[in-house]
N, C-alpha and C positions, 0 to 999 in steps of 0.2 A: 615626523612626516611633515613634507612640505606640498602643500596643495596649491596651485596657480589657477588664475582667472581663465585660463585658456583651456583647463580640463586636464593638465597633466599633473602628475605627483612625482615625488621622490621619497625613497625611504631610505634611512641610514641609520648605524648605529650610534653609540656615544663614543666610538672611536672613527666616525666619519667613513666607515665603510658601509658602501651601498649595497643595499637588500631588493631583490625583485620578490614581489609578491605576486601572486594569482589574484585576479579581481572575481569576487563572488557577489552576485547581484542577490540581493534578498527580496523576497516577493512580500511586501508588506503594504497594507491599504491605509489610506489615511483615517478611516474610521476604528480602525484596531487601537489607535494610541490618542484617540479623543474620548472623552468622556459622555459623549451624546445626552441622553437625557437623565442621567444618574447624576447625583449629586457629588460622588468621588469615584475614583478610580477603584477602591477596593470593593464598593457595591458592585460596580458593573463586573468586575473580574469575579465575583460569588456568582453573579447571576449568568455569566457565560459558561459556568461548568457543564452543564449538559452538551453545548456544543463542542466544548474542548475534549470531553470522553469520546463522542463522535469521532473527532478528528484524530485523536491516538489510538482509534482503532480502526480507520478507515484503511483499508487496503492490507491490513493484518488479520483480520478474522471476519467471518461471515455466517450469519445464522445458517444453521444447516451442512455448515462445513466442519471437519473433525481435523483441519490444519489451521496453525499459527504460522504466519510469514514475518520473519524479522529478515530482510535483506542485507541488513547492516551486520548481523550475526552469521551469515553462511558459511562464511570460510574459516571461522574460528571454532564452529559447534562442535564438530568431532573432540576438540581438546578441551573445550568447556564441557561439553557431558561427562568426560572421563576424569575431571579434576577431582582430586581428593577433598578439596576445601575450596570454599569461596568466601572470600574476605569483601566486606562492603564498607567503604569509607564516605562519610559525609559529615554534614554539618547542620544545625538548625532543624529546620522543617525537612530537609533532605534525610537526616538522620533518622527522623521518626518514619518516613516512610521507607528507609533502609531497614527498620527492626520488624516493621510489619511485612517485608519482602523475606526477612529472614523465617519468620514464621510459615510464610507461604511455601518457600522454596524447600524447607525442612519437611513440611508435611505432605507437599504434594509430589514432589522429585525425590523426596530422600537423600538429600545432599547435607553435608556438614556446611553449617554457613556460620559465620562471625561478623557482627558488626561493630566497626569502630568509630569514635570520633576522630575525624581527621586531624582535628587540634592537637589531640593526644597521641596518636598513631604516628606522626612525623617526627615527636621529640623522644620517641622511644625506641629501643632497639628490638624490634617484633622479630620473631622469628617466619621468615618468609622463604619458600622453596620456588624452584623453577616450575614446578606442577601447579601452583596455588592460581587461582584466578581471582583477581581483584578488582572490585566493580565501583567506580567513583559516579557519587551522584550528585549533580548540582542544577539548580533551576539555570542559572546564568552561564555556568561553564568557566567562570571566573574567580570561583572560591580559591583565595590564595592557600588556606590550610589544605583543602581537599587536592588541589594541584600539587602540592608539596608531597604530600602522602602517596600521591599517584607516580611521582618521579621518584621516590624510594622504591616503590613496588617494580618500577621497570629497571632499576639498577640492579634488582636481584634476579630480574629475568622472568617475573611473572606476568602472566597475560593479562592485559589492562583493557578494561571495558568500560565505556562511558555512557552514562545516562542524563542527556541534557536537554535543554529547551532551546539553546541557542546556537543556531547554524553557524558555522566558522568561529566559534569560540575556542580558547586555547584548551580546552578539556578536549572538544571534538578533535582538534588536531593532535593530540598528546596520546591518544589512546588508538589502539590496534582495531578496534571494532566499536560499534555503539549502537545507541537508539536514542532518537529524537522524540521529544513528548510530543510535539505541535499543539503546544498549548496557546501561542499566540504571545505576543509582549505582555509582560506582567510589569506593571507600572507601579502599583501599589507595593509598598517597603515590606509589608509582611505577605507572605507566600499564601495564595488560596488554591486557585484553578491550578496552577504547578503541582501542588500536593495531590490534588485528586488525578491529575494525569499520570504523576508518578506510581501512584497506588495502581492505576488500571495498567501500566506498561509492567510492572513489577508482578501483577496476575498473569498476564499473558506470558512474560518469561518464564514465571514459574510453571506454568501449564506445558510451555513448550519444552522445558526441561523434562517434564513427567512423560512427555510423550516420547521424546527421544532416548529416555533411559527405560521406557516399557513398564511405567508404573502407572499408566493410565491407559484405559482401553479407547479405541476410536469413539464408543458409543458414550462413554463416561465423558470425553472430551468435547464431543459434540452438544452433549446436554449443558457443559460449565460456559461453551462459547455462545448458546443461544441464551442463557441467562446473562452473561455478559452484555449483549445486544441490547437487553432491556433497561440497561441501568441508566442510559441518558433520559428516557420518558420517566423512568421512577425518582430520579434526581429532579425533575420539573416540578413533579408532586411536592416534594420536600420544601422546594422554593416558594410554593404557594402559600405557606405559613407564615410569611413575613410579618402579617399583624399579630399573630400570637406570639412571635418571638420580639417584637417591639414592645407588646405589652410586658412580657417577660422582664425585659431590659429596664422598664420603668420600674417596676415591682422592686428589682434586686439592685438599683442604681447606686445605693448609699453602702452596699458591702464592701466590705475592704481587702476580704479573702474567700477563695473559693477553694474547693477541693474538686478534682475530678477523677473517677473512678471507672477502669474497665478491666476485663478479664479477656485471656486470649487475643485473637486479633483485634479487640477493642482497647486492650491496653495502650498501645502506641498513638490511638486516635483520641485516647483521654489526655496522653501527653501533649498531643497537637493542639487540643483544645484549649490546654492550660497556657500552652505557648501564646495562641491566639490573643487570650483574654489579656496576658500581661503586656503585648506589643501593641495592641489596640485601644485598651480601655485603661491602660496604667495600673489595673488592679492586681494585686498579689495573689498567684494561683499556683496551684501544684497539681501534677497528674501522678497518679500511684496505681499499681496494680490493686484491684479491689482487696484482694486477701492480705495485702500488706498495711491496710488502713489500722488494723489492730496494733502493729507494732511502730507506733509513735503518732500518726497523725488524728487518732481517734481522741488525743487529748487535748486538740485544739478545738474541736467540734462543739460550738453552741449555737444559740439562735442568732447570732450575727453572723454565721459561716456556711453559706450555701454550699450543698454538695451537689454535683452533676456524676450522676450514675448512668452509665451506659447498661441497660439493662434488656437486651431482646429475648423473648420467652424461647427462641430457637438458639440460644446459646447453651452448651451441656452444663453449665454452671449457674443456670438460672436460678434455683434454688438458694444457692450460696449468695447470689446477688441480692436476692428477697432478704436473707438473713443481714447482708451490710446496710440495706435501706433502714431495717428496724433496730440496728445498733446507731445508726445517726439519730434517728428519730426519740430513742431512749435518752439521747443527750440533747434532746431539744433542737436539734438542727433542722435545716428546712433541705427537701430533697427535691431536685430537677430530675425528671426520668426520663430517658430517652429509650422507646420500645418501638414495637410494631403496631401498626393500625388496628389491628384486630384483637389487641390484647389490653383489657380494661383490669386486669389483677391490681395494677400499682394507683388506679386512680383515687382511691379513698385513703391512701397512705402518703401520697407524695403533692407538694404543694402545686407544682407542674409537672405535666406530662407533656414532651413532645413526641409524635407519632410519625413513624418512617414506614415505608413500605417493606414488606417480607422480600428478601432476596435468598437466592441459592447460596449454600454455606459455600 
């Protein structure tokens, strides 16, 4: 592209063929791309998460309502609802969100879902059919492997849907329908607020499918929408624990390995927690389903390997999670437990306990 001082521009291919593109004006404030009072962008983006959730839900759900509005999916909803299979392709953090999306869609909408690493999917010979729906998730909308996987799905005649954050991105232009996250610019290399936005969008997406497939009554949907509307304020309470988290970081700063464990919906969250620690702190960390700890990782646990266990008492497998904690302690390991505010069961057994508000399942 060539941009001139007079305000004109010209785009051409490598073969000197001129191309005309529509100009898209992006609504972006200067404040969104400045650190403000924060030391760095990542901390700013972590603290922006409550507002990000509000933006992701704005215009789509409303407390007291029994409907979820996705304007970008209206035209393809009949085909989407009747699809025999949904395949979600993504990379990194988006893949973890996709895995949680699989659990949500299968549980709420009772649809078959597969989650694929886009970087593997594109180099295989996957079995794809015209009735399949392929959903690509990417914060930037420019992830090369995800775009290549999407192109492969399009060649097979699949319905291609995008979930991304960047307006006008290649992903947004390459799909037949989609949903924007409205998370604002994410400047930190490691994704934080975009992951939260992806989760909320996937929750709404799963609820929408459940409603359209008559798997969820109006009253049940109304309850879940009301619970969704409380998430930003609940998240603000979590972020108020900054001093406690800083103290924990000082306690464990010399650890060279961490293990993150979770069950059900919290397994993908454990994977994401381990990824964030690797990306930000350069400390080796692994995420596992809690039940898989005994199949290998337990051999590595000692007093120098802290184990983060997501153990809400509302989890149907809570007693099994408590057993996992005892197994770690029996090997001299340190446990950092994440549980609800009103749960004191773990205080005497764990070195640190992070409390989060209780939420609707």
